[in-house]
Each structure stands twice: as structure tokens, then as C-alpha cells.
N, C-alpha and C positions, 0 to 999 in steps of 0.2 A: 269301574269304581266311580267314575265321574257321573255317569247317568244315575239318577235317583238318589243323589246325595242327601236330599232333604226328605226323602220318603221314610215312612215309619211302618211299612208293611210287615205284618207278622209280629209287631211289637204290641206290648200291653202298656198303655200310658194311664197313670192315675193322676187326675187333676183335682186338687183340693181347692174348694171355693168355686166349684163348677156351676153353682146355682145362679150366678149373676156376674155382670161386669166382665173384668178381664178373664176371670176363671172360666166363665161360659164361653167366651170367644176362643180362648186357648183350647178348651176341650173340643170344640167344633173344628178348630184348626188341626189338631192332632188326628181327629177322625178323617178329615179330608185328605190327610197324607197317608192314610191306610191303617192307622192304629186302631186296636180295640181300646175303647176308653172307659175307664171306671170313673164315673162322674161322682165325686165325693163332696159332700157339703153337710153342715150341721142342720140344714133345712132339707130334709129328704124330698119333699114335694118339689122344691126348686131344682134339686139334682135330677129328679125324674123328668122334669120339663126339658132340661138340657139334653138328657139321654134320648128323649123322644124326638127332639129336633134333629139330633144326629141320625137316628134311625130313619126319620122321614127323608133325610138327604141321601140315604143309601149307605150310611155308615153303621158301625157296630158299637154299642155302648150299653152300659147298665148303670143304675144309680145305687149309691151306697151312702148311708148316713155315717158321719164321723164328727166327733167333737175333738178338735186338736188340742184342747186344754186338758183332755183326759188321756194320759200316757198309755194306760192299758187299752182303752178303746182304739186309739190310733194303731197300736201294735197289732191288736187282734184283727182290725179291719184290713190292714195291709197284708197280714199273713193270709187271711182268708181269700183276699183278691188274688194274691200271687199263686196260691194253691189251686184256685179254680181255673185261672187262666194259664197256668204253667210257668209263669215268669212275672217279673216286675221290671220292665225295661226302662220306663221313664216315669219320673214323679215330678209334678209341678205343684208348687204351693203358693197360692195368691192372697189368702186372707190377711187383713191388717186393720187396725183401728187407730184413730187419732182423737185425742182430747185436746182441743185448741185452748190453751190457757197460758198466761205468763207463768214462768217457773215459780215465782213467789206465791202464786195462788194455787199451785198444785196441791191436792190433798193426797193422803195415803191411798184412798180408793181410786183416784184418777191414775196415780202412778202404777198401782197394782194391775189395773185394768189394761193399760197399754202394754206394760212389760209382759204380762202373762200371755196375752194373745200373740203379740209381735215377736217376742223372743222365746218364751217357753213353748208356745204352740209350734213354732217353726223348728225348735230343737226336737220336740217329740216326733215331728215328721222326719227330720234328718236321721234320728236314731232308728226309728222303725224301718224306714226304707233302706237306710244304709246297711243295716244288718242283713236284710234279705239280699241286697245286691252283692255284698261281699261273699255271701254263700254261693251265689251263682256265677261270680267272677266277672260281672259286667253290669252296666246301668248308668243312667244319667239323671241327676237331680238338679232341678232349677227352682230357686227361691226368688221371691220378688222383694227387692230392696226399693230404693227411691233416689231421686236427686238429693233428697234430704240427708242422705248418707254423707254428703260432702258440702252441701250448702244449706243454710237454715235461715229462718226468719222468726220474728217474735211470735210466741205462742206455739212453737213447734219443737221445743227443746227435747222433750222426752220422746216424742215420735221420731225425731231425727236420731237420737241416741240408739233407738231400737233398730232403725234402718242401717245405721253404721254397724251395729252389732251383728245383724244378719250377714253383712259382707264378711266380717271377721270369722263368723262360724263357717261360712261357705269356704273361705280360704283354708281354715284349719282342717275341715273335713276332707277337702280336696287333697291336701297333703297326706292325711292319714289313710285315705281309701284309694288313692291313686295306684299303689302297688297291687291292689286287688282288681284293677280294671274299672273302677267306678269314677265317673267324672261328676264334679259338683260346681255349679256356677250360679250367677244371679243376673236378673234383668232389673235395671233401674229406670223406671218410667219417669217422665216429667208430669205434666198435668194431663190427666186422662178423664174423660167424661164418664164417670161411674157413680154408683150410689154413695161412695165415700166422699165425693167432691160435690154433693148436692148442695151443701151449705154455701159453697162459693158460687155455684151456678145461679143460685137464687138472688145474688146481688150483682147486677150487671157491671158495676164499676170494678168490682173485685175480679169478676170473670174476665173482663176485657184486659185488665192489667196483667193477669197471668198469660193470656193469649199473646199480648204484645211483648212479653218477656222472651218468647221463643223466636227463633229465626224465621219460622214459617208464619208467625202471627196468628196462630190458632192452637186449639187444644187437639190432643190425639183422641182417636176413637179406640175403644177396647180392641177392635180387630187389628189395629196397628201394632199390638203387642204380640200377635201370633208369629210373625216372621222371626223376630229376635229369639223367641222361645223355641221355635222349631229348629232354628240353627243350632242352638245349644243342645237340644234333645237328640238331634239326628246325627248321622255319620258325617254331616257337613262340619260339625264341631268336634270331630274325633280327637283332635290334638289341642282342644281348648278345655282347660280346667282351672279352677281357682280364680276366676276372673269375673268382671262385671261388665255387662253390655248396657250402655246407656242409650235408652230410646226416649230422648227428651226434647226432640225438635231443636236441638242446639242450645238449650237453656244454659247448660254448664260450660258451653264454649264461649259465650259472649259475656264480656265484662261491662257492667254498668248499663244504664238505661238511656243515656244521652248519646245520640249519634252525631259526632262532630262533622262539620262541613270540610270535606277534603278537596 
């Protein structure tokens, strides 16, 4: 049992958001551990690019288009993938959106945009995959939260609320589906160099401030989210459910920005 704890051989892993950033890295990571990967994304061409990268590396993958805002589309996509591959063993959902504005400036459109993708979209994925996994009596679901689920800064109030909401949905579903053999967890990254953080990267002072807030004094790469995700997806995390793994370079462990002379 000790050997191969992190392997995903003979498993079918569906990665939502596989077209870029963390989702692409995780999709490739699942394939490297032996899984057949359904690369799912609203951008089918981007999903196909990731699937091709996996195949070029000797892995197995296919691309599927899915819009997580469309409940019916999500359900049909997961059901089709599970039927074709014989099971749905792992589901990872990475997409998120942030509208950086003070709360007093938030419009209805801003609010609906962030809430719809970050909460409704993730709920659609939880429901569709959860129903399939309950039927087969096994499975692991991993959503992506954030350090913003517990710490916040000006301009991120609604985004932070959704990331905290993801954690609570994960905990609730873990309790509800645990008796059926289904595990549900979340990964909470800190600052990761992805398209979502391009606004920060474009401003050196802002970028450096975030880097210096971590213990390692640097940002994470998308590839550094593979390990925590594989842990939760694989048998290595067989007794782990309803929890959050923080992969934040120590951001949430350190209090304050001043280092006193000791």
C-alpha cells in the first residue's frame, strides 16, 4: 500500500480549467501519475492544447468543452466523460474570477460576475461530479479556494467571500458524501503566476510586495500546485476529507511585515 500512494493509474481524472494556468499544470500532473485526463475548459482549443501536451509526454488525455455556469452542460459533460471512460475517479476545478474594487464601488454586474463563476460554477461541478461518484461509491473532488478565504485586503471583499464560500461548500459536501465513499477537499494557493494575476505582475512594486509577504520571498509557479492536488486526489489522502491544504509559501503563517531584531 505504501508504494504508489500518489499514483493515479487506471483512474479517470477530469480537470476543469485545464486550458491554462493551474488547471493546465494539474492536468499534466495527473497524467504524469498515470491518470487518463479529461481536459475540460470553456475554451475547447486551449483544452485541446493541454491534451496534446499530455499525449506528447506519453500520457492519455482528451479535450472537452464545458461552461461551468451552465448546470445542464456541466452535468451532461461529466456524465458523458464518465460513461466513455467507465468511471469518474478524480475531479479538480480551478477556474475563478476577481473584480478588484472597493466594496462601496461594486456594481450589481460586478457582484453577479464574481459570485456566478466562483460559487455557482463550483456548485455545478460539485453537484454533477458528486452524483456520479455517489453512484459508483468512490471518488475525490478537489476545488480551488485561496488564502483570501481567511485573510483579505482592500478591493478583494467579494472575491474573498466566494473563496470562503468554496471552503464551506467543500466541508458540507464532504460530510454529506463521506458515507458513500466520496472525499471532497480544497487547495488554497497564495500568489501564483497565472493569467488571473497578470494585473499584479504588470506592476513591479505590487508584484514584489506580494513576493516579500511570503516566507520564501517569491511567487509560486502553477506547477507547485500539482503536489498538493495529487495528494488530495490520490490514495495518499485516503483519510483526508473536508479540509483545506494551504499552498501559500507561508503567507498565512506569518504575522505582519516588520521583522523585529531578535
